[in-house]
C-alpha positions, 0 to 999 in steps of 0.5 A: 166955652168952658175951658181955661186958658193956662199953661199947664197940661192937667187936661185930663178926664176920667174913664168914667167920664170919657166913657159917658161922653164916647156913649153920647151921640150928641158929643160924639159923632162918627168921625170922631169914635174913628179917629180915637179908634184909628189911635187906639188899634195902633202900635203902643196906642199910638199915630200921628195926625197925617198917618190917621188921616191917610187911613180916613182916605184923605191925601194931601196935609192929611193931617190937617181934617184930623186936627181940625176934628179933633179941635171941634171934638174937645170944644163939644166935650169942654162946652158941655162940663159943668166943670171948666177944662185947663188948656195949654195955649199955642203961641197965637193964644189958642189952645193944644186941643189935642190935650184933651186925647193924646199924651204927645211928643216929637218923635226921636230925629223926625219932624213928625209929632206923635199922638199917644191916647191917654189910658184913662181914655183907653180904658173908657173904649174897652169898657164900653166896647168900642173898642172892638169897632174896627179891627182887621181879624173881626170886622163884623163886630158892631161899634157904637156909632149915632144914628137915627135910623139902624140901617147898616152897611155904607162901605168905607176906608177905614180898614181892609173891609170894614162897615159901618155898624149902628148902636141902636141895632146893638142894644137892641139886640142885647136887650131882646135877649136879655143876658151878656152871656155868649148864645154859643158857649154861655161864656159871662164876662162879668160872671168871670171878671166881675165888675170890669166884664161886667157889660162887655159882649161881641154882636155877631152879624147872622149875615155878613154885611161885607156879602150883601154889599149894600145898605139894608135895614138891620133886623136886631132879633134874627141879624144880629146875635151876643157871641164871645170874642172866642166864638166870634172868632171861630164863627169867622175861621172859614169863609163863608163864616159858620153859622150859630147852629154849625159852632154849636155842634163842633162845640157839643162834638168836641166835648167843651163844657 
């Protein structure tokens, strides 16, 4: 195992290294990503393990399975690195695994311990497009999640009406279109923001998974389409969502460039 048992909190990875780990399905599984995203989408990118556990459906001692998952995740990353990681030790000699992902402190006047995602990890989630994976207002944004087949749609209680998404489907969709341009308005984040916007785009389900209500094998060409966040929001401004053609017509009739 590649970690060093020393009394210090110098456990820190670069955003680039985090991005590689996040996009590696061997190291980052769906549960790992759920925990990180639930903290990311909390106010100030901070929350406590018990609250995250409750969001994942745990009841009694909800913090325990979250702590255990984070510990396993940290150990996988530590074992994968060529350079050893440094962790502070508990009184029993075991590492504080959570320090790989979070800064932490006790909430004033309470016994609650707060986790806050480290800035480099927040940056990696945003750069990889994973930060859009779980949102209440855009439930169709697709995150990266490890899977061998392009099966989608299994409902879970992460956020309101959130559904499983599939990274391979997203990648196949973007490979088909061969561009990160929005297929409605043509906006491209890299052209607008340079390197910071490279490889960023939402992928929209033409038929909302909430309407399907069961698992199905997604067709990355006919079922998915790259759109910018603005157009994505406009598609979902009504229920059922507008079709791509309907929104293109609205954009054309408005005279927008």
